[in-house]
DSSP file (Angstrom, degrees, kcal/mol; ACC not computed):
  #  RESIDUE AA STRUCTURE BP1 BP2  ACC     N-H-->O    O-->H-N    N-H-->O    O-->H-N    TCO  KAPPA ALPHA  PHI   PSI    X-CA   Y-CA   Z-CA
    1    1 A M              0   0    0      0, 0.0    62,-2.7     0, 0.0     2,-0.3   0.000 360.0 360.0 360.0 158.8    0.0    0.0    0.0
    2    2 A E  E     -A   62   0A   0     60,-0.2     2,-0.4    83,-0.0    60,-0.2  -0.972 360.0-162.0-138.6 153.0    1.1    3.6   -0.5
    3    3 A V  E     -A   61   0A   0     58,-2.0    58,-3.0    -2,-0.3     2,-0.4  -0.999  13.0-166.4-132.7 136.1    0.2    7.0    0.9
    4    4 A S  E     +A   60   0A   0     -2,-0.4    27,-0.4    56,-0.2     2,-0.3  -0.928  30.6  95.3-123.5 147.0    1.1   10.3   -0.9
    5    5 A G  E     -A   59   0A   0     54,-2.2    54,-3.1    -2,-0.4     2,-0.4  -0.987  67.8 -50.9 167.1-164.3    1.1   13.8    0.3
    6    6 A K  E     -AB  58  29A   0     23,-2.3    23,-2.9    -2,-0.3     2,-0.5  -0.831  52.5-111.6-104.3 136.0    3.1   16.7    1.8
    7    7 A I  E     + B   0  28A   0     50,-2.6    49,-3.2    -2,-0.4    21,-0.2  -0.537  37.9 172.7 -68.2 118.2    5.2   16.2    4.9
    8    8 A K  E     +     0   0A   0     19,-3.1     2,-0.3    -2,-0.5    -1,-0.2   0.794  67.2  10.9 -93.4 -36.6    3.5   18.2    7.6
    9    9 A W  E     - B   0  27A   0     18,-1.4    18,-2.8    45,-0.1     2,-0.4  -0.997  57.6-168.9-148.9 139.2    5.6   17.1   10.6
   10   10 A L  E     - B   0  26A   0     -2,-0.3    16,-0.2    16,-0.2     2,-0.1  -0.960  14.7-157.5-134.7 113.4    8.9   15.2   10.9
   11   11 A D        -     0   0    0     14,-2.8     2,-0.1    -2,-0.4     3,-0.0  -0.378  21.9-106.2 -86.6 165.5   10.0   13.9   14.3
   12   12 A E        -     0   0    0      1,-0.1    13,-0.4    -2,-0.1     2,-0.3  -0.460  46.3 -86.8 -82.9 163.2   13.5   13.1   15.4
   13   13 A T        -     0   0    0     11,-0.1     2,-0.4    -2,-0.1    11,-0.2  -0.558  46.2-161.2 -72.5 132.6   14.6    9.5   15.9
   14   14 A K  E     -C   23   0A   0      9,-2.9     9,-2.4    -2,-0.3     2,-0.4  -0.927   6.0-147.0-118.4 143.2   13.8    8.2   19.4
   15   15 A T  E     -C   22   0A   0     -2,-0.4     2,-0.4     7,-0.2     7,-0.2  -0.911  15.0-167.9-112.8 136.0   15.4    5.2   21.1
   16   16 A Y  E   > -C   21   0A   0      5,-3.2     5,-1.7    -2,-0.4     4,-0.4  -0.935  41.7  -6.7-125.3 144.2   13.5    3.0   23.5
   17   17 A G  T > 5S-     0   0    0     -2,-0.4     3,-0.8     3,-0.2     0, 0.0   0.143  89.8 -65.8  70.7 176.9   14.5    0.3   26.0
   18   18 A N  T 3 5S+     0   0    0      1,-0.2    -1,-0.2     2,-0.1    -3,-0.0   0.687 126.6  63.4 -77.0 -19.8   17.8   -1.5   26.7
   19   19 A N  T 3 5S-     0   0    0     -3,-0.1    -1,-0.2     2,-0.0    -2,-0.1   0.534 110.3-116.2 -84.5  -5.6   17.8   -3.2   23.2
   20   20 A G  T < 5 -     0   0    0     -3,-0.8     2,-0.2    -4,-0.4    -3,-0.2   0.835  40.7-175.0  77.2  33.8   18.0    0.2   21.4
   21   21 A F  E   < -C   16   0A   0     -5,-1.7    -5,-3.2    -6,-0.1     2,-0.4  -0.469  11.7-155.0 -62.8 127.0   14.6    0.0   19.6
   22   22 A R  E     +C   15   0A   0     -7,-0.2    22,-2.5    -2,-0.2     2,-0.3  -0.853  17.6 174.5-111.9 143.2   14.5    3.0   17.3
   23   23 A K  E     -CD  14  43A   0     -9,-2.4    -9,-2.9    -2,-0.4     2,-0.4  -0.996   8.3-175.5-146.2 141.8   11.4    4.8   15.9
   24   24 A R  E     - D   0  42A   0     18,-2.7    18,-3.3    -2,-0.3     2,-0.3  -0.998  13.4-153.0-138.1 134.6   10.8    7.9   13.9
   25   25 A E  E     - D   0  41A   0    -13,-0.4   -14,-2.8    -2,-0.4     2,-0.3  -0.814  11.0-177.0-113.1 148.3    7.5    9.4   13.0
   26   26 A V  E     -BD  10  40A   0     14,-2.4    14,-3.1    -2,-0.3     2,-0.5  -0.994  16.2-145.1-138.6 142.2    6.3   11.5   10.1
   27   27 A V  E     -BD   9  39A   0    -18,-2.8   -19,-3.1    -2,-0.3   -18,-1.4  -0.950  15.3-166.7-110.3 127.2    2.9   13.1    9.4
   28   28 A V  E     -BD   7  38A   0     10,-2.5    10,-3.0    -2,-0.5     2,-0.6  -0.950  10.7-147.6-114.3 129.2    1.8   13.3    5.7
   29   29 A T  E     -BD   6  37A   0    -23,-2.9   -23,-2.3    -2,-0.5     8,-0.2  -0.866  20.1-137.5 -97.1 119.9   -1.2   15.4    4.7
   30   30 A T        -     0   0    0      6,-2.6     2,-0.8    -2,-0.6   -25,-0.2  -0.325   9.4-127.2 -74.0 158.4   -3.0   13.9    1.7
   31   31 A E        +     0   0    0    -27,-0.4     2,-0.2     4,-0.1    -1,-0.1  -0.745  62.7 119.4-109.2  82.2   -4.2   16.0   -1.2
   32   32 A E  S    S-     0   0    0     -2,-0.8     0, 0.0     1,-0.0     0, 0.0  -0.688  83.0 -87.0-130.3-179.4   -7.8   15.1   -1.5
   33   33 A Q  S    S+     0   0    0      1,-0.3    -1,-0.0    -2,-0.2    -2,-0.0   0.910 131.3  28.9 -59.6 -40.6  -11.2   16.9   -1.2
   34   34 A F  S    S-     0   0    0     -3,-0.0    -1,-0.3     2,-0.0    -4,-0.1  -0.831  97.4-142.9-119.4  89.7  -11.0   16.2    2.6
   35   35 A P        -     0   0    0      0, 0.0     2,-0.4     0, 0.0    -4,-0.1  -0.182  12.2-150.3 -57.6 142.0   -7.2   16.1    3.4
   36   36 A Q        -     0   0    0      2,-0.0    -6,-2.6    -8,-0.0     2,-0.8  -0.888   9.7-139.0-113.9 144.8   -6.1   13.5    5.9
   37   37 A H  E     -D   29   0A   0     -2,-0.4     2,-0.5    -8,-0.2    -8,-0.2  -0.897  26.7-166.7-104.0 104.9   -3.2   13.8    8.3
   38   38 A I  E     -D   28   0A   0    -10,-3.0   -10,-2.5    -2,-0.8     2,-0.6  -0.832  12.1-147.5-102.8 122.1   -1.6   10.3    8.3
   39   39 A L  E     -D   27   0A   0     -2,-0.5     2,-0.4   -12,-0.2    44,-0.3  -0.777  19.4-174.7 -86.7 122.9    1.0    9.4   11.0
   40   40 A V  E     -D   26   0A   0    -14,-3.1   -14,-2.4    -2,-0.6     2,-0.4  -0.975   8.9-153.6-120.7 131.5    3.5    6.9    9.6
   41   41 A E  E     -De  25  84A   0     42,-2.8    44,-2.6    -2,-0.4     2,-0.4  -0.874   3.2-160.8-107.8 139.0    6.2    5.4   11.8
   42   42 A F  E     -D   24   0A   0    -18,-3.3   -18,-2.7    -2,-0.4     2,-0.3  -0.953  17.4-159.4-111.8 134.3    9.6    4.1   10.6
   43   43 A I  E >   -D   23   0A   0     42,-0.5     3,-2.0    -2,-0.4   -20,-0.2  -0.827  43.0 -22.8-121.0 157.4   11.4    1.7   12.8
   44   44 A Q  G >  S-     0   0    0    -22,-2.5     3,-1.5    -2,-0.3     4,-0.3  -0.208 130.3  -0.8  51.6-125.9   14.9    0.4   13.3
   45   45 A D  G >  S+     0   0    0      1,-0.3     3,-0.9     2,-0.2    -1,-0.3   0.692 125.0  70.9 -69.5 -17.2   17.1    0.9   10.2
   46   46 A K  G X  S+     0   0    0     -3,-2.0     3,-1.3     1,-0.2     4,-0.4   0.676  79.6  77.8 -72.1 -16.6   14.2    2.4    8.2
   47   47 A C  G X  S+     0   0    0     -3,-1.5     3,-1.5     1,-0.3    -1,-0.2   0.867  85.3  61.8 -56.7 -36.6   14.5    5.6   10.4
   48   48 A D  G X  S+     0   0    0     -3,-0.9     3,-1.4    -4,-0.3     4,-0.3   0.698  85.6  74.7 -67.5 -19.2   17.5    6.6    8.4
   49   49 A L  G X  S+     0   0    0     -3,-1.3     3,-0.7     1,-0.3    -1,-0.3   0.797  90.6  58.3 -61.9 -27.1   15.3    6.8    5.2
   50   50 A L  G X  S+     0   0    0     -3,-1.5     3,-1.8    -4,-0.4    -1,-0.3   0.577  80.0  88.1 -81.2  -9.2   13.8   10.0    6.5
   51   51 A N  G <  S+     0   0    0     -3,-1.4    -1,-0.2     1,-0.3    -2,-0.1   0.795  85.7  53.6 -60.3 -28.5   17.1   11.9    6.8
   52   52 A A  G <  S+     0   0    0     -3,-0.7     2,-0.3    -4,-0.3    -1,-0.3   0.363 100.2  78.4 -89.3   6.0   16.9   13.1    3.2
   53   53 A F    <   -     0   0    0     -3,-1.8     2,-0.3     4,-0.0     6,-0.0  -0.795  54.9-170.1-120.2 158.2   13.4   14.7    3.6
   54   54 A Q    >   -     0   0    0     -2,-0.3     3,-1.6   -45,-0.0   -47,-0.3  -0.927  38.1 -75.3-141.3 164.6   12.1   17.9    5.1
   55   55 A M  T 3  S+     0   0    0     -2,-0.3   -47,-0.2     1,-0.2     3,-0.1  -0.291 114.2  29.7 -61.0 143.1    8.7   19.4    6.0
   56   56 A G  T 3  S+     0   0    0    -49,-3.2     2,-0.3     1,-0.3    -1,-0.2   0.290  88.5 128.7  91.1  -9.2    6.7   20.7    3.1
   57   57 A Q    <   -     0   0    0     -3,-1.6   -50,-2.6   -50,-0.1     2,-0.4  -0.591  60.5-124.2 -83.5 140.2    8.1   18.1    0.7
   58   58 A N  E     +A    6   0A   0     33,-0.4    33,-3.0    -2,-0.3     2,-0.3  -0.714  42.6 169.4 -82.7 129.3    5.8   16.0   -1.5
   59   59 A V  E     -AF   5  90A   0    -54,-3.1   -54,-2.2    -2,-0.4     2,-0.4  -0.906  35.3-141.9-138.8 162.6    6.4   12.3   -0.9
   60   60 A K  E     -AF   4  89A   0     29,-2.5    29,-2.1    -2,-0.3     2,-0.5  -0.999  24.5-162.9-124.5 127.2    5.1    8.8   -1.6
   61   61 A I  E     -AF   3  88A   0    -58,-3.0   -58,-2.0    -2,-0.4     2,-0.5  -0.940  15.7-139.3-118.1 128.2    5.5    6.3    1.2
   62   62 A G  E     -AF   2  87A   0     25,-2.0    24,-2.5    -2,-0.5    25,-1.1  -0.738  37.1-175.3 -79.1 126.8    5.2    2.5    0.9
   63   63 A I  E     - F   0  85A   0    -62,-2.7     2,-0.4    -2,-0.5    22,-0.2  -0.855  27.0-155.4-128.3 158.7    3.3    1.4    4.0
   64   64 A N  E     - F   0  84A   0     20,-2.3    20,-2.9    -2,-0.3     2,-0.5  -0.991  22.6-132.0-124.8 138.8    2.2   -1.7    5.9
   65   65 A L  E     - F   0  83A   0     -2,-0.4     2,-0.4    18,-0.2    18,-0.2  -0.797  26.5-167.5 -88.6 130.8   -0.8   -1.7    8.2
   66   66 A R  E     - F   0  82A   0     16,-3.0    16,-2.6    -2,-0.5     2,-0.3  -0.936   7.3-177.5-120.3 142.2    0.0   -3.4   11.5
   67   67 A G  E     - F   0  81A   0     -2,-0.4     2,-0.3    14,-0.2    14,-0.2  -0.989   1.1-178.8-137.3 147.6   -2.5   -4.5   14.2
   68   68 A R  E     - F   0  80A   0     12,-2.4    12,-2.4    -2,-0.3     2,-0.4  -0.987  20.1-131.9-146.3 157.6   -2.0   -6.1   17.6
   69   69 A E  E     - F   0  79A   0     -2,-0.3     2,-0.4    10,-0.2    10,-0.2  -0.846  20.9-176.2-108.7 143.2   -4.1   -7.4   20.5
   70   70 A W  E     - F   0  78A   0      8,-2.9     8,-3.6    -2,-0.4     2,-0.6  -0.998  15.9-150.9-140.7 135.4   -3.4   -6.5   24.1
   71   71 A I  E     - F   0  77A   0     -2,-0.4     6,-0.2     6,-0.2    -2,-0.0  -0.934  21.9-143.6-108.2 117.8   -5.2   -7.8   27.2
   72   72 A N    >   -     0   0    0      4,-2.6     3,-2.5    -2,-0.6    -2,-0.0  -0.192  32.5 -93.8 -75.5 171.1   -5.1   -5.2   30.0
   73   73 A P  T 3  S+     0   0    0      0, 0.0    -1,-0.1     0, 0.0    -2,-0.0   0.729 125.7  59.5 -59.1 -22.1   -4.8   -6.1   33.7
   74   74 A Q  T 3  S-     0   0    0      2,-0.1     3,-0.1     1,-0.0    -2,-0.0   0.458 120.7-108.4 -84.8  -0.3   -8.6   -6.1   34.1
   75   75 A G  S <  S+     0   0    0     -3,-2.5     2,-0.3     1,-0.3    -1,-0.0   0.511  72.6 140.4  88.5   5.1   -8.8   -8.8   31.4
   76   76 A E        -     0   0    0      1,-0.0    -4,-2.6    -5,-0.0     2,-0.5  -0.635  49.6-129.8 -83.4 138.9  -10.3   -6.6   28.7
   77   77 A T  E     - F   0  71A   0     -2,-0.3     2,-0.3    -6,-0.2    -6,-0.2  -0.760  26.9-174.7 -90.4 129.8   -9.0   -7.1   25.2
   78   78 A K  E     - F   0  70A   0     -8,-3.6    -8,-2.9    -2,-0.5     2,-0.4  -0.907  10.9-148.9-122.1 150.9   -7.9   -4.0   23.3
   79   79 A Y  E     - F   0  69A   0     -2,-0.3     2,-0.4   -10,-0.2   -10,-0.2  -0.959  10.2-168.9-123.5 140.6   -6.7   -3.6   19.7
   80   80 A F  E     - F   0  68A   0    -12,-2.4   -12,-2.4    -2,-0.4     2,-0.3  -0.967   2.8-161.3-129.1 143.3   -4.2   -1.2   18.3
   81   81 A N  E     - F   0  67A   0     -2,-0.4     2,-0.3   -14,-0.2   -14,-0.2  -0.902   7.8-177.3-120.1 151.2   -3.3   -0.3   14.7
   82   82 A S  E     - F   0  66A   0    -16,-2.6   -16,-3.0    -2,-0.3     2,-0.6  -0.988  23.9-135.0-144.3 154.9   -0.2    1.4   13.3
   83   83 A V  E     - F   0  65A   0    -44,-0.3   -42,-2.8    -2,-0.3     2,-0.5  -0.951  27.1-164.9-110.4 114.8    0.9    2.5    9.9
   84   84 A Q  E     -eF  41  64A   0    -20,-2.9   -20,-2.3    -2,-0.6     2,-0.3  -0.891   7.0-146.0-110.8 125.0    4.5    1.4    9.3
   85   85 A G  E     + F   0  63A   0    -44,-2.6   -42,-0.5    -2,-0.5   -22,-0.2  -0.608  25.0 166.1 -86.9 145.7    6.6    2.9    6.5
   86   86 A W  E     +     0   0A   0    -24,-2.5     2,-0.3     1,-0.4   -23,-0.2   0.427  69.2  26.2-132.6  -9.6    9.2    0.9    4.7
   87   87 A R  E     - F   0  62A   0    -25,-1.1   -25,-2.0     2,-0.0    -1,-0.4  -0.985  57.8-176.4-152.5 146.8   10.0    3.1    1.7
   88   88 A I  E     + F   0  61A   0     -2,-0.3     2,-0.3   -27,-0.2   -27,-0.2  -0.988   4.6 177.5-145.9 138.4    9.8    6.8    0.9
   89   89 A E  E     - F   0  60A   0    -29,-2.1   -29,-2.5    -2,-0.3     2,-0.2  -0.994  30.6-111.1-140.9 148.5   10.4    8.8   -2.3
   90   90 A A  E     - F   0  59A   0     -2,-0.3     2,-0.4   -31,-0.2   -31,-0.3  -0.499  27.4-149.9 -76.1 143.7   10.2   12.4   -3.3
   91   91 A L        -     0   0    0    -33,-3.0   -33,-0.4    -2,-0.2     2,-0.1  -0.891  21.7-110.8-110.9 145.7    7.5   13.5   -5.7
   92   92 A E    >   -     0   0    0     -2,-0.4     3,-1.6     1,-0.1     4,-0.1  -0.435  25.8-121.2 -68.7 149.2    7.8   16.4   -8.1
   93   93 A A  T 3  S+     0   0    0      1,-0.3     3,-0.3     2,-0.1    -1,-0.1   0.807 114.6  48.8 -61.9 -29.4    5.6   19.3   -7.3
   94   94 A S  T >  S+     0   0    0      1,-0.2     3,-1.3     2,-0.1    -1,-0.3   0.047  73.3 118.3 -98.9  26.5    4.0   19.0  -10.7
   95   95 A S  T <   +     0   0    0     -3,-1.6    -1,-0.2     1,-0.3    -2,-0.1   0.510  52.6  85.4 -72.9  -1.7    3.4   15.3  -10.4
   96   96 A N  T 3  S+     0   0    0     -3,-0.3     2,-0.3    -4,-0.1    -1,-0.3   0.785  79.1  72.4 -69.9 -25.7   -0.4   15.8  -10.7
   97   97 A S    <   -     0   0    0     -3,-1.3    -3,-0.0     1,-0.1     0, 0.0  -0.649  69.6-150.0 -92.5 148.7   -0.2   15.8  -14.5
   98   98 A E        +     0   0    0     -2,-0.3    -1,-0.1     2,-0.1    -3,-0.1   0.418  63.8 112.0 -92.8   0.3    0.4   12.6  -16.4
   99   99 A M  S    S-     0   0    0      1,-0.1    -2,-0.1     3,-0.0     3,-0.1  -0.503  71.4-118.7 -76.1 141.1    2.1   14.5  -19.3
  100  100 A P        -     0   0    0      0, 0.0    -1,-0.1     0, 0.0    -2,-0.1  -0.362  45.7 -81.6 -70.5 160.8    5.9   13.9  -19.8
  101  101 A P        -     0   0    0      0, 0.0     0, 0.0     0, 0.0     0, 0.0  -0.293  48.7-105.9 -64.7 149.9    8.1   17.0  -19.4
  102  102 A M        -     0   0    0     -3,-0.1    -3,-0.0     1,-0.1     0, 0.0  -0.576  35.5-116.7 -76.1 133.7    8.4   19.3  -22.3
  103  103 A P        -     0   0    0      0, 0.0    -1,-0.1     0, 0.0     5,-0.0  -0.282  41.7 -88.4 -64.7 157.8   11.8   19.1  -24.2
  104  104 A P    >   -     0   0    0      0, 0.0     3,-1.9     0, 0.0     4,-0.2  -0.278  41.8-103.7 -65.5 156.3   14.0   22.2  -24.2
  105  105 A P  G >  S+     0   0    0      0, 0.0     3,-2.3     0, 0.0     4,-0.1   0.807 115.8  66.2 -53.6 -36.7   13.4   24.8  -27.0
  106  106 A P  G >  S+     0   0    0      0, 0.0     3,-1.4     0, 0.0     0, 0.0   0.762  88.7  69.3 -60.1 -20.2   16.5   23.8  -29.0
  107  107 A A  G <  S+     0   0    0     -3,-1.9     0, 0.0     1,-0.3     0, 0.0   0.676  97.3  53.2 -69.0 -14.6   14.8   20.4  -29.6
  108  108 A F  G <  S+     0   0    0     -3,-2.3    -1,-0.3    -4,-0.2     3,-0.1   0.279  78.1 125.4-103.8   9.7   12.3   22.2  -31.9
  109  109 A E    <   -     0   0    0     -3,-1.4     3,-0.1    -4,-0.1     2,-0.0  -0.414  68.4-105.3 -66.7 143.2   14.9   23.9  -34.1
  110  110 A P        -     0   0    0      0, 0.0    -1,-0.1     0, 0.0     2,-0.0  -0.338  40.4 -96.9 -67.8 152.9   14.3   23.3  -37.9
  111  111 A A        -     0   0    0      1,-0.1     3,-0.3    -3,-0.1    -3,-0.0  -0.373  26.0-129.5 -66.8 148.5   16.7   20.9  -39.6
  112  112 A D  S    S+     0   0    0      1,-0.3     2,-0.5    -3,-0.1    -1,-0.1   0.911  97.2  20.0 -66.9 -43.6   19.6   22.6  -41.5
  113  113 A D    >   +     0   0    0      1,-0.1     3,-0.9     2,-0.0    -1,-0.3  -0.871  61.1 176.5-134.3 101.0   19.1   20.7  -44.7
  114  114 A A  G >   +     0   0    0     -2,-0.5     3,-0.9    -3,-0.3    -1,-0.1   0.492  69.3  82.3 -81.8  -2.7   15.6   19.2  -45.2
  115  115 A S  G 3  S+     0   0    0      1,-0.2    -1,-0.2     4,-0.0     4,-0.0   0.542  71.5  78.8 -81.0  -4.5   16.5   17.9  -48.7
  116  116 A D  G <  S+     0   0    0     -3,-0.9    -1,-0.2     2,-0.0    -2,-0.1   0.718  80.6  83.1 -73.8 -19.4   18.2   14.8  -47.3
  117  117 A G  S <  S-     0   0    0     -3,-0.9     3,-0.1     1,-0.2     2,-0.0  -0.163  96.6 -73.1 -79.4 174.7   14.9   13.1  -46.7
  118  118 A P        -     0   0    0      0, 0.0     2,-0.3     0, 0.0    -1,-0.2  -0.331  52.2-106.8 -66.8 148.7   12.8   11.1  -49.2
  119  119 A D        +     0   0    0     -3,-0.1     2,-0.3     2,-0.0    -4,-0.0  -0.600  44.4 173.3 -75.9 132.8   10.9   13.1  -51.8
  120  120 A D        -     0   0    0     -2,-0.3    -3,-0.0     2,-0.1     0, 0.0  -0.986  31.9-143.7-138.7 153.7    7.2   13.2  -51.3
  121  121 A D        +     0   0    0     -2,-0.3    -2,-0.0     3,-0.0    -1,-0.0  -0.090  45.0 145.3-108.7  34.1    4.5   15.2  -53.0
  122  122 A L        -     0   0    0      1,-0.1    -2,-0.1     2,-0.0     0, 0.0  -0.506  51.4-132.9 -70.6 140.4    2.3   16.0  -50.1
  123  123 A P              0   0    0      0, 0.0    -1,-0.1     0, 0.0    -2,-0.0   0.495 360.0 360.0 -75.3  -1.3    0.7   19.4  -50.4
  124  124 A F              0   0    0      0, 0.0    -2,-0.0     0, 0.0    -3,-0.0   0.382 360.0 360.0-132.4 360.0    1.5   20.5  -46.9
């Protein structure tokens, strides 16, 4: 699965426990009729993927949905979900259009000698 949008918030890497578990969170705002603010967490070595990104940048993030069950001390079962990132890439600001980029103006210069081609008798 993927989520695309603009980075609204980028947290620093945090380390938890004696084993050195690392986690870094990013919030991406989707560009829809009703924009959503999606919290995505990157864990362990994936935290370093966020080093090349900054707030305001348009990105596409590969995600996995994770869910877990927890039974509290009173015996009640609770469920938790998380959105875990495993890939992130920058998107161009103009990525909304499906058109390829326009070649530079010199690509449209007329040929020096058009007589090298085959003769044709087209009226135009």
